[in-house]
C-alpha distance (Angstrom), angle and dihedral (degrees) to the residues before:
residue distance angle dihedral
X1 . . .
X2 3.77 . .
X3 3.84 115.5 .
X4 3.81 92.9 -126.9
X5 3.79 92.0 49.5
X6 3.78 91.0 48.2
X7 3.80 90.5 51.3
X8 3.81 91.5 48.0
X9 3.79 92.0 51.0
X10 3.80 90.8 47.2
X11 3.82 90.3 51.2
X12 3.81 90.5 48.1
X13 3.81 90.5 50.4
X14 3.81 91.8 50.1
X15 3.81 91.6 49.3
X16 3.81 90.2 47.4
X17 3.79 92.2 53.9
X18 3.81 91.9 47.2
X19 3.81 93.3 49.9
X20 3.80 92.5 47.4
X21 3.81 91.0 47.2
X22 3.81 90.1 51.6
X23 3.81 90.8 50.2
X24 3.80 90.9 48.5
X25 3.80 91.8 50.6
X26 3.80 91.4 50.3
X27 3.81 89.8 48.6
X28 3.81 93.6 49.8
X29 3.80 91.7 48.4
X30 3.83 89.6 50.8
X31 3.79 91.8 -119.9
X32 3.81 88.5 125.3
X33 3.82 117.7 43.2
X34 3.83 117.6 -130.5
X35 3.83 94.1 -104.9
X36 3.78 93.6 50.8
X37 3.81 90.8 44.4
X38 3.81 91.4 56.0
X39 3.80 90.7 48.1
X40 3.80 93.6 46.4
X41 3.82 92.9 45.2
X42 3.81 92.8 52.5
X43 3.81 90.6 49.3
X44 3.81 91.7 48.3
X45 3.81 91.8 49.7
X46 3.81 90.0 49.0
X47 3.80 92.3 50.1
X48 3.80 92.0 47.2
X49 3.79 90.7 50.2
X50 3.79 91.3 50.7
X51 3.80 90.8 48.1
X52 3.82 92.3 49.5
X53 3.81 92.8 49.9
X54 3.81 90.1 46.9
X55 3.81 92.4 51.9
X56 3.81 90.9 48.0
X57 3.81 92.5 48.3
X58 3.80 91.9 49.2
X59 3.81 89.5 48.6
X60 3.80 92.2 51.5
X61 3.80 92.2 47.1
X62 3.79 92.2 46.6
X63 3.81 92.1 48.6
X64 3.82 92.8 49.1
X65 3.83 91.1 54.7
X66 3.81 93.7 54.4
């Protein structure tokens, strides 16, 4: 795997963990009700999945050009 792609995926993973930790903290402190937490969590997972696929696609396209 390309070094830049690996770094991008690592950065995406770090951001994912931080966002999920922030959501969990807000849930535990009852800032976010259970229904809203489930809705927000599913949206966050969807966005992270889209971002991961985008990074992979860009990496594949970049690698094929060089």
